[in-house]
N, C-alpha and C positions, 0 to 999 in steps of 0.2 A: 473479648468485645462480639456483640451479635453484628450481623450484617446489617448494612444500611440500606433504607428503602425510601422511595417517594413514588407518587402517581403524577404522570404527566398530565399537566392541566391543558385547557383549549388554548390559553396563550403561548404555550410552549409547543403545540401541535405542528408539524411540518418541519421543526428545527432539527439541526443534526444532533446525533446522540452526544457528540463531543461538546457541542455548544450548551446543550442542557446540563452536562454534568458540571462544566465551568462555571455557570451561574449557581447552581444549588450548592457546590461545596468550595467556591471561590479559589478554584484551579487555574492554573495556567494552560494554555493549548497543549503544551508539551506534557505535562502531567496528565491530562485528560486521556491523551493519545496513547500514554503509556499503560494506563488502566484498562482501557478497552483492547489494545493489542496484546496486553498480557492475560487477556481472558478473565478478568475479575468484574465483569460488567454482565448481567443478564436483564433481559427483556421478557417479562412473563415467565420467568424461570427458564429461558433459553439462553445459553452464551452468545452474545455479540461481539464479534471482533472487527466489525466495519466501523470506522470512526464517523463517516460520513451517512450512517443510517438515518433516514427521516423518522423521528418517532411520532405515534399517534396519541391523541390524547385518551386517557383512561388505561394506558399501559403501564404497568409496575415495574419501575426500575431498581434493581437489586446490586449492591456493590458488596463484594466478599468481605467477609469480616478480616478486619486489619488491613484493608488494602489502601485505606486513606488513614493516615495519622492526623487527627483533629488539631493536635498540640503544634506540629511541626509542619503541616502544609503550608505552601507558600501562596500568597495571594497575588493575583494577575498583574504583572508589573505594569506600571503606568509608562515607564520608559523602556526603550528597547537595549539600552545599554547594559552591559554586564554588571550585576549587583557589586561585584568586587571593585570593578573600576568607577562605579557611581559614588561609593563610600569613600573610597581612596583619595578622591579628589581635594576634599577640604584640607585634609592632612598634607597632602603631596605638594599642591600647587596654591591652594588658597592662602597661605602665611609662610612664605619661604623662610621668613627670619624667625619662625617659632623656635622654642628651645627643642633640642634634640629630645629630650624625655617626653615632651607634648606629642613630637611627631611619631615617635615609637608607640606611644599609647594610641593615637589615632589610627596608626597601622595595624596595632593589634585588634582593635574594635573593628575596623573593616574586615580583617582577615577572619575573625570570628563570626560575624555576620553573613560573610561569603561562605563559610564552612556550613553553616546552618542553612544557607539556602538550598533547595533543591533544584535549582536551575544550574545546569553544568557551567562549568568556568571555562571550559575550551571546547573546540569542535569534536564532536563524537565521529568516530569511524564505524559505519555500519558493516563495512568489509574492508580488507586489506586496499591499499592503493590499486587502481585498476592495472592489470597487467596489460602491456601494448598490445596484445593479441585481441583484446576486447573490442579495440577500433577496428572495424571489419572494412568500412569504405567512408571517404569523405572528399567532398568537393566545396566550391564556393556556395552551392545551394543546400545540400542535405549532408547528413553524418549518419550512419548506420552502425549500431553497436551490439556485440553480444553480451547482454545483460548479465551479471552473475546473480544467482539466487540470493537474497538477503539484502540488496539494495534497492531503495525506493526510487521509482523512475523520477519522479517530480514532486514539487512541494504542493500539497494543498492549498488553494487560493485563500481560505480562512486561516492558515496556520501562517503564510507568508504576510498577510495583512496586519496580523498581530504583532508580529516581531519586528517586521520592517527589514530593510535592506542590512542594516548593521547585525540586528538581533539574530538574524537567521544563519550568522557564521557560528554561533554557539549551539545549533541544532543538528540532528542526524545529517549527514551528507546525503545528497541524492545525485543520481546519475547525471541529471540536467546541470547541477551546479558544479559538477567534476568536469564536465567535457570542455567548455572553453579553454580551461589551462591546458589540458591535455592536446587540444587542437593548436596550442601556441597563440590562441587569441583571448587572453582572460577578460578582455573587457567587452568581449562581442558574446552576447547570449545565444543560446539555442533555445528553440520553440518546439515544445512537446506537442504532438498532434495524436498521440495514442500512448497507452501505458500498458505495462505489464504488472501484475500484482508483485508486491515485494519478493515473494518466495518463488515466483515463476522466474525461470531462466529464458535466455533465448534472444532473438533478433527484435530490435526496436529502433524506429527512425525518428530522427529529427530535423526540422527546417532550421536553415542558418540566416534566411532572410524573410521578412513579412510577407512577400510575394510567394515564395515556396511555403510558406506556412499555409497559405490561403490555398494554392493548388493542392496540396496533400489532403487538407481536411476535406475538401470536395471529392476526393478520391475515396476517403473513407466513408464519407456519407453515402455515395453511390455503392458501396460495397465492391469496387473494382479491384481492392488490394488483395492479393494473393497470400493468405496466413495460413499455415499449416503447423500443427503443433504435436509433439508425441506426449503420450501419457501413460504411466504405470497404473493399472486400475485393480481393484479387488473384484474377481470375477470379469466378465467380458459382456459388454452391452451387445445388443443386436446391431449388424452392421446396417448403415442406410442413413436415411435423413431424420434428424430430429428437429421437430418445430413446435414452438409453443410460443405462449405469450407470457413474458417476465414482468413482475411487478416486485415492488421493494418488500412487500410483506406478504408472504403467501398463505399466512395464517398462524405462523409459530415466531414471529419475529425475523424470519430470514427472508433473503431474495429468493425467488422461484416462480415456478409456474402457476397461474391461476386459471380456473374453469370459467371464470366469468366471460361473458362474450364481449362486454364493453367495460373493461376495467379503465378506471380513471387515469392511471400512471401506466396500463400495459404497454410494452413494447415487444414487436415480433422478434423472435431469436431463431437463428436456424444454423444447426452445426450437422456436418455430414460425417459420419463415423465410419472408420474401417479397421478392422481387427488385423494387427501386422501379424501377432504370434500368441497363440493361447499358452498359457503358463500354469496350468493346474487350476489353482484357486486365483491366478492372477492372470494379467493379459497386458501385453504392450499395444497400444490404441494409437490410431492416427487420426486426428479431427482436423477438417477443413471448415474454417468460418465462412458462412455465407454474410453474417451479420456480426456486429461486435459489441455486445452487450455486457455490462459489468458482470464479471465472473461467470460468464455464459457457459464456457465450456465444464467448469466444476460443477454447476448447477445440473446442466443436461445429463452429465454421466452419473452423477448421484442419484437424481430422480429415475434413472434408467436401472438402477440397482446395481452399479458398478462405480462407486467413488473413488476418487484418486487414492493410491496409497499415500498415506500421510495427511489425507483430509480430515478436518476436524469441525468444519463447520456445516458443509454440503454432504454429510455422510449419513442420514436419516430421511425416512418419510416424515410428513408433517405430524408434529407431537407425538413422534415415535424415538425410542432409544436409538444412539448411535450403532451402526454397523460394526462387528469387530473388525479390527485392523491387525494381523499378523505379520506384517510385511515389515516393521521395523524402521520405516520410512520417518525421517525427522523433519520433513516439509511436504506439502502438497506436491506430487511428481508429477510436474507438467513443465513443458520445454517449448519455446516457439522455435520450430526448426527451419521454418523457410518464410520468406517475406519477398515479394516481389511488387513492384510498382512501376509506374511512369513517371521518368524524371522531370520533374517541374520545368525545367528549362529546355531540355532538348526533346522530350517526348518520348525517347528511348524506354523501352520496356527493360527492366532490370530486375534480376532475382538473385538472392543470397540464399545459402543454406549453412547451416551451423550445427555441429554434432552437439549431443547432449553434454552436461557436465559431467564430472567425475562421479559424485555420488549418484548420479542417475545411472550411470553405466554399472557402478558397482552393485546398484541393488538390482539392476536387470540380470547380471550374472549370477548373483544370488537366488533370484527367483528361478532362474532356468535351472539351477542346480538342485 
């Protein structure tokens, strides 16, 4: 089966990549998300792993051969209920007096449809249940968590809207969704004010009240939050201040720096870089954020010629081949090691530090050797 392709038209320009795929191939949000994050989608022959990438008219979207099974793909559900539950209702409750054989037949039919569906029948686990040590600090206003790599911080708004409150139970777990139960208040939601990439580990803060959310959001907008990251890189960037204007598409379908003086969607990004330790062909780097743009550190280090170990998106110059990676890292090696802020109620300055996870430590030991 050859790859599947289409060209983005003017009506689709500005929409997210996931939305465009959903419409073209009658996919659910979860299926579109799996395609993109599974690296089966290319924009102008460049792999795109960002589900909220805004596409431009005239761009060619390519789906890897065999990634979509046209015969068995599932139409986007019109209800947020689990398909198995929806099909089982008529046989189970609609006619209690039905003959046992009829009930068995209806149940078998429902089970068959549920098996054929690509929508999961039960909640997925992105990582094992959170260790109690993940919970770093909590009070009535905020909660600080040391997020494991591989766990999504929060649900994308578009995904949440499609599946609704009930349907989200059948999607991959998120940190924001797990915290209320961990805090002993399952009916009291937490409010995300920033996020870490799924494969980035480290400190992230959530608000527990709308007032705290507003206060923390203002601190992030004013760039007064102290955020420092540790990174393992291929090569060592020059120490100092990296400042650039980031756009959604730098010219090859990836986020990155633009040279245009007045880019329509350009945003100033500033990263302060310090080389903690040179490790031959690799390095241990500390990055302090002065701004907080999407994928900022990954972009700046990649464009400086020292992409993260395990980086597969921002690991090349525009329209060039990926730089070699001999580290063996299975994820981008980035860890949010320090978080400092003003408490939204007391005004007290509070700072937390978190050591890197074991896979980061193991790779660091390996590179030193």
